[in-house]
Structure formats: structure tokens, C-alpha cells
N, C-alpha and C positions, 0 to 999 in steps of 0.2 A: 194863767188863762189869758188868751189874746183877747182884748176888748174891742179892738178895731178890726179892719178888713185887711186880708193879706192881698196887697196890690199885685198886679201883673209884673211890675218891676222887680219884685222879690223873686220871680221865676227865672230870671236871666241866666242864673248859674245852675239851673235844673235842680233845685232843692225842693223836695216834696213838702207839701203843706203840713203833714204830720211831723216831719222832722223839724220844720220851722217852729211849730207849736211846742214841741217837746224841748227844743233849745231855749225858747222864750220862757217856758215855765220852770226850767231847771237850770238857769243861768248860773255861771260861776263868777263872772266879773261883768260890770257894766261901766261903760265910759259915756259921759255926757258931753256932747259936741254941739256945734251949731251948723246949720245948713247955710247955703249961699245968701238966703234972705234973713239970716240970723235968728231963725227959729230954732228952739231946742230940739235936739235929736239924740236918741240913746242908742248906743251900739252894745248889744248883749253878746256875750260869748258862752255858749253852753253846748252840751252834747246832743247829737242827733240820736235817733232810736238805736243806732249801731255803736254809739259811744264816740264817734268822731266829733271833734270840736268844730262848730260853725259859728259864724257871726250873723247876728240878726239885727238889722236897723229898724227902729221904730220912730216914726215922726211925732210931732207935738200933738197930733190928734189921735194917737194911739194906733195908727195904721202901720202894718208891717210893709216897709218899702224896699228892703234889702235883704239878701241872704245869700251867703257863699261860704266855702271852707274857710276857717279862721286864719287870718294873716298874722304874722309874727307881732306886729305892733299892737294888736289887740289881745294877745295871749297874756295870761297872768305871769308875772315874774317871780322868780324865787328870790329869796333874801340876798343871795350871793350876786344875782344879776342887777339888783336895784342900784348899786353904786357904780356900776360899770357902764360906760357909753356903749350903746348897741350900734351896729353898722347902719341900721335903718332910721336912726334918729339924727337930729341936727344938733 
């Protein structure tokens, strides 16, 4: 369940509220990051209602501030990929 508010910034990539909520509730992987002010920020990757993986960003207040189709750097890696350097990493 989403405790905070789904902010307008989460709609930039035209992801529906129901898909955001579904992905947040059924996430597969979560990444803890920090924003530019060094506040904690969690990026969840989960399926939308159609099963497509999307990323959902939740700020330290519990508000959803980001949603879009999942990018490769946030997708779960298989065991085989974990030891290999990916083209999108440094």
C-alpha cells in the first residue's frame, strides 16, 4: 500500500496511478539511493497491472515522485550477470 501521495512528477512518463500502486505493492527489487539534498530515496521495480516492469521512486516522506518503464540499471540481475561489468556501469 502506498502511504504517501502520488505527486504530479510521477505522471511525467504517463504511468497510471493504478499501475504505480500495483508496482509499489508487488515490487521485486528495491534500491536505496539519496537525492541531491542527501535525503533517502527508494527506487522500487515491480510489475504494472499488465506485467511490464516499471520503476517507482518514493521519497523519504513516503510520497511517490517518479514512475516510468524500468531502466536496465534497476532491473534484477541474474547470477551470471553479477560478476560481469555491464555497459551502463562505470
